[in-house]
PAKOLRO-713809 format. One line per field, with one value per residue: residue in one letter; x, y, z of N, C-alpha, C, CB in turn. Coordinates in steps of 0.02 Angstrom, whole numbers, plus 50000, padded with zeros to 5 digits. Glycine has a CB too. Example, Ala and Ser with C-alpha at 12.3 -4.5 7.8 and 13.67 -1.06 7.14 Angstrom:
2
residu: (A, S)
nxx: (50660, 50642)
nyy: (49716, 49888)
nzz: (50390, 50354)
caxx: (50615, 50684)
cayy: (49775, 49947)
cazz: (50390, 50357)
cxx: (50660, 50645)
cyy: (49835, 50002)
czz: (50390, 50394)
cbxx: (50565, 50704)
cbyy: (49776, 49970)
cbzz: (50452, 50286)
//
This chain:
180
residu: (M, K, P, R, R, R, A, A, V, A, I, A, I, I, A, T, P, P, H, G, I, L, F, V, E, R, A, S, H, L, R, D, H, P, G, Q, I, G, L, P, G, G, G, V, D, P, Q, D, G, D, D, L, E, R, T, A, L, R, E, L, R, E, E, V, G, V, V, P, E, R, V, Q, I, V, G, R, L, R, Q, V, S, Q, R, V, N, T, F, D, V, T, P, F, I, A, V, I, A, P, G, P, F, T, I, D, G, S, E, T, A, G, M, F, T, V, P, L, E, I, V, V, S, E, A, L, R, K, G, A, I, T, I, A, E, R, I, I, E, S, Y, I, L, D, Y, E, G, R, R, V, W, G, L, T, G, G, I, L, R, L, F, V, E, A, W, N, D, E, T, S, G, V, R, A, A, V, E, A, K, L, Q, P)
nxx: (50038, 50072, 50081, 49941, 49986, 50006, 49989, 50030, 49955, 49994, 49899, 49952, 49938, 49976, 49963, 49976, 49971, 50019, 49936, 49985, 49985, 50075, 50220, 50327, 50476, 50547, 50678, 50814, 50865, 50784, 50676, 50543, 50456, 50551, 50627, 50475, 50348, 50244, 50137, 50182, 50214, 50207, 50226, 50147, 50273, 50315, 50323, 50209, 50131, 50006, 49921, 49877, 49867, 49956, 50094, 50062, 50104, 50218, 50318, 50295, 50352, 50503, 50529, 50495, 50536, 50440, 50388, 50252, 50181, 50150, 50054, 49888, 49782, 49644, 49558, 49512, 49524, 49446, 49500, 49656, 49697, 49828, 49898, 50011, 50128, 50054, 50015, 49901, 49833, 49783, 49742, 49783, 49692, 49780, 49837, 49969, 50058, 50161, 50343, 50498, 50561, 50634, 50735, 50724, 50868, 50902, 50788, 50687, 50722, 50681, 50575, 50408, 50268, 50106, 49995, 49835, 49727, 49743, 49733, 49606, 49562, 49503, 49616, 49673, 49662, 49603, 49703, 49813, 49982, 50122, 50231, 50374, 50330, 50196, 50025, 49952, 49831, 49764, 49740, 49789, 49922, 49980, 50104, 50190, 50315, 50314, 50226, 50103, 50028, 49979, 49941, 49951, 49869, 49770, 49716, 49720, 49615, 49499, 49514, 49495, 49362, 49309, 49323, 49227, 49093, 48972, 48934, 49030, 49127, 49267, 49295, 49245, 49329, 49467, 49471, 49446, 49545, 49641, 49762, 49729)
nyy: (49452, 49536, 49697, 49797, 49897, 50032, 50091, 50127, 50144, 50179, 50179, 50231, 50298, 50339, 50522, 50519, 50446, 50277, 50269, 50179, 50102, 50108, 49987, 49938, 49833, 49785, 49798, 49691, 49669, 49711, 49679, 49660, 49579, 49546, 49584, 49540, 49608, 49759, 49871, 50053, 50116, 50128, 50102, 50194, 50368, 50446, 50559, 50600, 50629, 50536, 50535, 50473, 50510, 50577, 50494, 50401, 50484, 50516, 50406, 50379, 50474, 50447, 50335, 50320, 50448, 50551, 50668, 50790, 50869, 50838, 50746, 50698, 50641, 50534, 50467, 50342, 50170, 50047, 49990, 49870, 49726, 49648, 49480, 49434, 49518, 49609, 49731, 49874, 49922, 50067, 50092, 50204, 50294, 50380, 50496, 50539, 50649, 50699, 50678, 50662, 50517, 50430, 50322, 50244, 50139, 50076, 50051, 50021, 49895, 49920, 49992, 49968, 49997, 49948, 49943, 50030, 49985, 49866, 49804, 49854, 49766, 49582, 49539, 49526, 49360, 49245, 49117, 49011, 49029, 48938, 48931, 48915, 48765, 48808, 48828, 48955, 49054, 49203, 49334, 49353, 49439, 49420, 49476, 49536, 49430, 49479, 49446, 49496, 49477, 49423, 49522, 49668, 49590, 49587, 49690, 49758, 49705, 49765, 49864, 49885, 49814, 49944, 50011, 49975, 49982, 50094, 50175, 50204, 50311, 50305, 50257, 50388, 50492, 50478, 50454, 50578, 50655, 50636, 50627, 50665)
nzz: (51281, 51146, 51149, 51043, 50888, 50809, 50629, 50472, 50288, 50117, 49969, 49837, 49687, 49539, 49461, 49339, 49182, 49152, 49259, 49372, 49521, 49669, 49739, 49874, 49891, 50000, 50090, 50126, 50248, 50351, 50522, 50520, 50401, 50300, 50107, 50071, 49966, 49983, 50016, 50007, 50178, 50382, 50547, 50681, 50729, 50862, 50804, 50715, 50787, 50843, 50715, 50590, 50435, 50424, 50445, 50330, 50272, 50306, 50269, 50156, 50098, 50146, 50114, 49967, 49909, 49893, 49935, 50041, 49967, 49851, 49873, 49872, 49976, 49951, 50000, 50134, 50206, 50297, 50435, 50454, 50538, 50591, 50588, 50618, 50661, 50733, 50699, 50685, 50560, 50456, 50299, 50158, 50028, 49900, 49780, 49684, 49611, 49476, 49466, 49544, 49623, 49763, 49817, 49970, 50030, 50155, 50186, 50085, 49952, 49820, 49697, 49631, 49495, 49464, 49350, 49368, 49294, 49314, 49427, 49468, 49386, 49360, 49416, 49547, 49642, 49767, 49833, 49896, 49997, 50016, 50182, 50243, 50269, 50297, 50237, 50190, 50181, 50052, 49975, 49809, 49693, 49564, 49450, 49331, 49357, 49493, 49662, 49743, 49914, 50050, 50183, 50122, 50019, 50046, 50079, 49950, 49926, 49977, 49915, 49815, 49831, 49876, 49760, 49672, 49719, 49692, 49788, 49878, 49823, 49832, 49698, 49595, 49672, 49652, 49496, 49466, 49524, 49434, 49308, 49123)
caxx: (50032, 50095, 50010, 49932, 50038, 49957, 50030, 49949, 50008, 49977, 49871, 49976, 49924, 50019, 49918, 50003, 49948, 49941, 49905, 50006, 49998, 50145, 50222, 50397, 50518, 50547, 50741, 50824, 50894, 50742, 50638, 50475, 50426, 50592, 50623, 50424, 50333, 50196, 50130, 50223, 50206, 50245, 50202, 50150, 50283, 50279, 50338, 50134, 50063, 49953, 49906, 49861, 49873, 50036, 50108, 50076, 50138, 50305, 50322, 50283, 50421, 50540, 50517, 50530, 50547, 50372, 50367, 50170, 50146, 50156, 50007, 49827, 49754, 49554, 49511, 49524, 49498, 49442, 49584, 49656, 49752, 49898, 49890, 50089, 50165, 50021, 49965, 49811, 49846, 49733, 49785, 49761, 49713, 49803, 49851, 50015, 50079, 50217, 50385, 50543, 50573, 50702, 50729, 50786, 50892, 50909, 50711, 50665, 50765, 50653, 50506, 50397, 50206, 50060, 49951, 49767, 49689, 49767, 49711, 49532, 49502, 49505, 49658, 49662, 49638, 49608, 49736, 49867, 50045, 50161, 50282, 50386, 50286, 50137, 49986, 49930, 49761, 49780, 49726, 49861, 49913, 50041, 50081, 50276, 50380, 50303, 50182, 50058, 50001, 49965, 49905, 49959, 49820, 49705, 49712, 49712, 49534, 49453, 49521, 49448, 49274, 49282, 49317, 49183, 49045, 48962, 48913, 49099, 49141, 49307, 49312, 49241, 49375, 49536, 49479, 49433, 49632, 49690, 49761, 49729)
cayy: (49448, 49589, 49761, 49823, 49932, 50058, 50076, 50178, 50138, 50223, 50147, 50291, 50294, 50395, 50538, 50529, 50377, 50226, 50282, 50147, 50092, 50111, 49948, 49941, 49797, 49786, 49799, 49616, 49691, 49751, 49647, 49654, 49576, 49579, 49559, 49573, 49671, 49818, 49983, 50100, 50128, 50104, 50105, 50280, 50375, 50504, 50653, 50586, 50642, 50478, 50559, 50415, 50502, 50611, 50436, 50369, 50535, 50531, 50336, 50403, 50523, 50419, 50250, 50321, 50497, 50581, 50745, 50766, 50943, 50791, 50698, 50717, 50599, 50554, 50423, 50301, 50129, 50007, 49972, 49781, 49693, 49610, 49430, 49399, 49573, 49641, 49779, 49886, 49963, 50106, 50103, 50289, 50310, 50452, 50520, 50551, 50705, 50698, 50708, 50602, 50461, 50436, 50253, 50242, 50107, 50070, 50044, 49999, 49871, 49941, 50017, 49969, 50020, 49897, 49998, 50026, 49952, 49793, 49798, 49836, 49717, 49512, 49512, 49515, 49324, 49226, 49079, 48995, 49028, 48880, 48958, 48848, 48713, 48847, 48856, 49019, 49065, 49242, 49373, 49354, 49485, 49408, 49549, 49522, 49401, 49506, 49424, 49518, 49425, 49428, 49580, 49689, 49577, 49594, 49816, 49784, 49682, 49812, 49953, 49831, 49826, 49999, 50041, 49948, 50011, 50144, 50236, 50237, 50364, 50291, 50264, 50467, 50516, 50446, 50504, 50654, 50674, 50576, 50674, 50620)
cazz: (51227, 51151, 51118, 50952, 50860, 50745, 50554, 50404, 50233, 50043, 49907, 49804, 49615, 49498, 49422, 49243, 49144, 49149, 49337, 49410, 49605, 49673, 49771, 49865, 49910, 50072, 50133, 50167, 50339, 50400, 50584, 50501, 50314, 50234, 50067, 50051, 49929, 49983, 49994, 50059, 50247, 50430, 50637, 50697, 50752, 50898, 50760, 50675, 50837, 50822, 50655, 50543, 50370, 50437, 50465, 50286, 50200, 50306, 50262, 50074, 50087, 50178, 50082, 49895, 49914, 49878, 49970, 50048, 49911, 49767, 49896, 49897, 50006, 49907, 50018, 50161, 50221, 50367, 50466, 50445, 50585, 50549, 50653, 50661, 50709, 50805, 50672, 50668, 50479, 50410, 50212, 50148, 49961, 49869, 49721, 49666, 49552, 49457, 49505, 49553, 49670, 49776, 49846, 50030, 50035, 50217, 50205, 50028, 49885, 49753, 49689, 49533, 49488, 49436, 49331, 49414, 49289, 49319, 49523, 49476, 49362, 49414, 49422, 49620, 49668, 49814, 49844, 49969, 49996, 50051, 50191, 50296, 50278, 50312, 50204, 50232, 50122, 50031, 49893, 49771, 49618, 49505, 49404, 49287, 49410, 49578, 49701, 49802, 49958, 50136, 50209, 50059, 49954, 50082, 50084, 49902, 49907, 50004, 49899, 49745, 49843, 49878, 49680, 49615, 49749, 49704, 49852, 49948, 49813, 49806, 49630, 49568, 49715, 49623, 49437, 49495, 49520, 49380, 49225, 49073)
cxx: (50040, 50026, 49999, 49958, 50003, 50018, 49989, 50019, 49974, 49940, 49887, 49969, 49973, 49977, 49907, 49994, 50014, 49933, 49928, 49999, 50078, 50162, 50314, 50428, 50555, 50653, 50761, 50843, 50836, 50680, 50583, 50469, 50488, 50610, 50565, 50411, 50259, 50190, 50162, 50198, 50229, 50199, 50210, 50233, 50260, 50284, 50264, 50134, 49986, 49919, 49921, 49904, 49936, 50098, 50122, 50099, 50229, 50320, 50326, 50356, 50502, 50586, 50546, 50516, 50511, 50374, 50281, 50151, 50133, 50078, 49956, 49789, 49677, 49520, 49537, 49505, 49471, 49496, 49596, 49706, 49780, 49908, 49973, 50116, 50111, 50011, 49908, 49850, 49768, 49767, 49731, 49763, 49763, 49846, 49918, 50046, 50148, 50282, 50446, 50532, 50630, 50717, 50777, 50812, 50897, 50836, 50713, 50732, 50751, 50583, 50478, 50310, 50177, 49996, 49872, 49716, 49677, 49732, 49659, 49506, 49506, 49579, 49700, 49605, 49620, 49644, 49763, 49936, 50067, 50219, 50290, 50318, 50202, 50096, 49935, 49875, 49778, 49742, 49779, 49853, 49978, 50038, 50193, 50328, 50346, 50263, 50175, 50011, 49991, 49912, 49915, 49886, 49773, 49678, 49697, 49640, 49496, 49464, 49473, 49366, 49256, 49276, 49252, 49093, 49047, 48955, 48990, 49112, 49218, 49324, 49306, 49275, 49433, 49527, 49448, 49488, 49670, 49711, 49757, 49799)
cyy: (49529, 49657, 49781, 49872, 49959, 50089, 50112, 50165, 50178, 50174, 50205, 50262, 50350, 50426, 50542, 50441, 50332, 50231, 50218, 50154, 50071, 50060, 49963, 49886, 49820, 49751, 49727, 49601, 49703, 49704, 49636, 49633, 49599, 49533, 49545, 49643, 49700, 49857, 50016, 50134, 50097, 50115, 50188, 50289, 50438, 50584, 50653, 50618, 50607, 50517, 50494, 50436, 50537, 50561, 50402, 50424, 50553, 50459, 50358, 50430, 50482, 50374, 50279, 50397, 50571, 50645, 50754, 50835, 50909, 50742, 50732, 50646, 50600, 50511, 50394, 50250, 50096, 50006, 49889, 49775, 49650, 49565, 49420, 49436, 49623, 49719, 49808, 49923, 49981, 50128, 50192, 50286, 50386, 50452, 50556, 50611, 50676, 50728, 50658, 50570, 50440, 50362, 50254, 50186, 50054, 50029, 49989, 49983, 49897, 49960, 49988, 49975, 49963, 49934, 49978, 49986, 49854, 49761, 49782, 49791, 49645, 49498, 49462, 49432, 49273, 49161, 49045, 49014, 48969, 48929, 48916, 48798, 48733, 48858, 48899, 49050, 49158, 49259, 49370, 49417, 49451, 49455, 49539, 49501, 49414, 49458, 49464, 49488, 49449, 49489, 49645, 49677, 49592, 49660, 49807, 49759, 49725, 49854, 49927, 49838, 49910, 50034, 50030, 49960, 50049, 50205, 50239, 50297, 50372, 50317, 50363, 50513, 50489, 50489, 50569, 50686, 50642, 50639, 50641, 50592)
czz: (51229, 51126, 51051, 50960, 50812, 50703, 50498, 50344, 50169, 50001, 49863, 49738, 49586, 49445, 49365, 49231, 49134, 49206, 49352, 49503, 49609, 49751, 49779, 49877, 49967, 50086, 50147, 50218, 50377, 50453, 50535, 50403, 50280, 50167, 50028, 49986, 49971, 49989, 50046, 50128, 50300, 50493, 50642, 50719, 50797, 50858, 50728, 50729, 50827, 50776, 50614, 50469, 50393, 50427, 50394, 50232, 50232, 50277, 50184, 50041, 50107, 50142, 50018, 49891, 49890, 49943, 50000, 50023, 49866, 49793, 49890, 49909, 49982, 49958, 50094, 50199, 50284, 50384, 50468, 50490, 50557, 50602, 50672, 50673, 50744, 50773, 50676, 50602, 50440, 50329, 50198, 50067, 49926, 49802, 49699, 49629, 49517, 49472, 49532, 49613, 49670, 49817, 49905, 50038, 50099, 50215, 50145, 49987, 49815, 49748, 49607, 49544, 49446, 49419, 49350, 49382, 49287, 49398, 49512, 49465, 49401, 49424, 49505, 49620, 49733, 49807, 49905, 49943, 50030, 50095, 50258, 50305, 50299, 50263, 50224, 50148, 50106, 49967, 49867, 49692, 49599, 49481, 49400, 49346, 49468, 49588, 49721, 49837, 50022, 50162, 50162, 50015, 49986, 50085, 49986, 49901, 49944, 49957, 49823, 49752, 49832, 49818, 49649, 49655, 49749, 49735, 49894, 49926, 49822, 49733, 49586, 49611, 49641, 49562, 49423, 49481, 49466, 49316, 49185, 49007)
cbxx: (49973, 50166, 50020, 49856, 50097, 49885, 50035, 49910, 50028, 50051, 49787, 50052, 49842, 50085, 49908, 50124, 49912, 49935, 49815, 50060, 49941, 50169, 50183, 50425, 50552, 50459, 50731, 50856, 50946, 50701, 50619, 50437, 50350, 50667, 50645, 50409, 50321, 50168, 50032, 50241, 50158, 50316, 50270, 50088, 50315, 50316, 50422, 50085, 50047, 49900, 49946, 49769, 49817, 50043, 50052, 50022, 50074, 50351, 50256, 50220, 50411, 50508, 50420, 50494, 50592, 50300, 50378, 50132, 50194, 50266, 50015, 49789, 49769, 49531, 49502, 49543, 49521, 49417, 49595, 49677, 49733, 49978, 49843, 50142, 50221, 50085, 49957, 49740, 49898, 49711, 49750, 49829, 49645, 49850, 49803, 50018, 50098, 50206, 50344, 50612, 50538, 50719, 50747, 50770, 50924, 50924, 50649, 50617, 50757, 50662, 50509, 50432, 50202, 50046, 49960, 49733, 49679, 49863, 49707, 49496, 49509, 49466, 49683, 49616, 49646, 49554, 49763, 49870, 50070, 50201, 50280, 50406, 50321, 50150, 49968, 50025, 49650, 49835, 49705, 49880, 49913, 50043, 50017, 50317, 50463, 50267, 50183, 50029, 50041, 50044, 49932, 50022, 49810, 49711, 49859, 49761, 49508, 49461, 49634, 49465, 49245, 49308, 49369, 49212, 49028, 48952, 48831, 49189, 49101, 49300, 49249, 49167, 49376, 49544, 49464, 49419, 49675, 49622, 49817, 49672)
cbyy: (49408, 49579, 49837, 49838, 49897, 50125, 49986, 50327, 50052, 50250, 50123, 50319, 50307, 50364, 50571, 50569, 50395, 50141, 50297, 50151, 50019, 50204, 49883, 49986, 49784, 49715, 49838, 49577, 49772, 49810, 49695, 49738, 49638, 49603, 49527, 49589, 49651, 49827, 50034, 50157, 50127, 50138, 50052, 50309, 50356, 50509, 50663, 50513, 50721, 50445, 50626, 50408, 50528, 50639, 50408, 50324, 50643, 50550, 50283, 50476, 50599, 50395, 50205, 50268, 50484, 50514, 50812, 50740, 51012, 50716, 50669, 50769, 50610, 50518, 50368, 50316, 50110, 49939, 50005, 49739, 49663, 49660, 49343, 49357, 49623, 49638, 49772, 49949, 49895, 50181, 50000, 50361, 50309, 50490, 50557, 50513, 50791, 50706, 50739, 50618, 50409, 50511, 50193, 50258, 50136, 50140, 50124, 50049, 49796, 49889, 50110, 49867, 50091, 49835, 50013, 50097, 49986, 49793, 49864, 49863, 49701, 49434, 49561, 49603, 49318, 49231, 49096, 48901, 49085, 48816, 49034, 48880, 48670, 48905, 48820, 49086, 49046, 49234, 49452, 49252, 49589, 49356, 49657, 49613, 49441, 49586, 49382, 49562, 49368, 49447, 49594, 49652, 49508, 49572, 49898, 49772, 49603, 49838, 50002, 49727, 49801, 50031, 50006, 49847, 50007, 50137, 50201, 50194, 50400, 50239, 50200, 50496, 50474, 50354, 50473, 50663, 50648, 50486, 50714, 50651)
cbzz: (51201, 51107, 51143, 50909, 50839, 50767, 50532, 50427, 50213, 49995, 49908, 49823, 49597, 49461, 49431, 49221, 49063, 49127, 49352, 49382, 49645, 49677, 49741, 49900, 49863, 50108, 50202, 50148, 50351, 50348, 50660, 50527, 50290, 50262, 50083, 50113, 49837, 49996, 49999, 50022, 50258, 50431, 50709, 50776, 50732, 50978, 50672, 50651, 50831, 50881, 50637, 50531, 50311, 50523, 50511, 50273, 50187, 50396, 50296, 50070, 50149, 50219, 50073, 49825, 49900, 49885, 49899, 50136, 49879, 49750, 49960, 49847, 50074, 49802, 49958, 50171, 50198, 50373, 50561, 50363, 50644, 50528, 50631, 50635, 50663, 50890, 50641, 50739, 50414, 50457, 50119, 50187, 49933, 49924, 49710, 49647, 49591, 49417, 49558, 49550, 49663, 49821, 49792, 50098, 50017, 50262, 50198, 49996, 49877, 49707, 49697, 49471, 49458, 49487, 49248, 49428, 49247, 49319, 49583, 49453, 49274, 49380, 49393, 49659, 49641, 49841, 49819, 50001, 50022, 49985, 50188, 50380, 50334, 50337, 50178, 50267, 50174, 50032, 49883, 49740, 49617, 49452, 49473, 49242, 49409, 49603, 49734, 49789, 49961, 50177, 50282, 50031, 49916, 50148, 50118, 49851, 49928, 50073, 49885, 49756, 49938, 49918, 49628, 49595, 49788, 49696, 49921, 49958, 49848, 49817, 49595, 49562, 49810, 49609, 49386, 49574, 49587, 49333, 49196, 49044)
//
């Protein structure tokens, strides 16, 4: 049995309207999940000092060029365990200040945003994906010809649940950092 590996992702919300959540399309040559859509993130590196928040910040910088000074971490969701690649992923909720993005072509084929209001609406649904004749139950978000599903869909579901749970404080923490 392969040992579990630790990872972190950022649910990165752009501070300026329309307050989109940032997604990346993984480069097609990568070993894990080539060409799939996900949140910026990855495995813990030794330079992170076993600090998952530092991992999320490093990955934002590496994948889309967002320096840590532009990022405010406003929340953390529970760890999600990935079945296939043995990752235990911790999602962080971040608000990103205005500034440039720089795609790292070695890891990222592209990036796009989905408006926050779309993600927290009823757009995320439970469904099934068929891959190599296997049916996989998943939370799915379809937006402008792109499909978010799998682990990322599950993380979005956790985010939406926390957003709608008044006791979690997630919505208040995010809205306090958003610019009009």
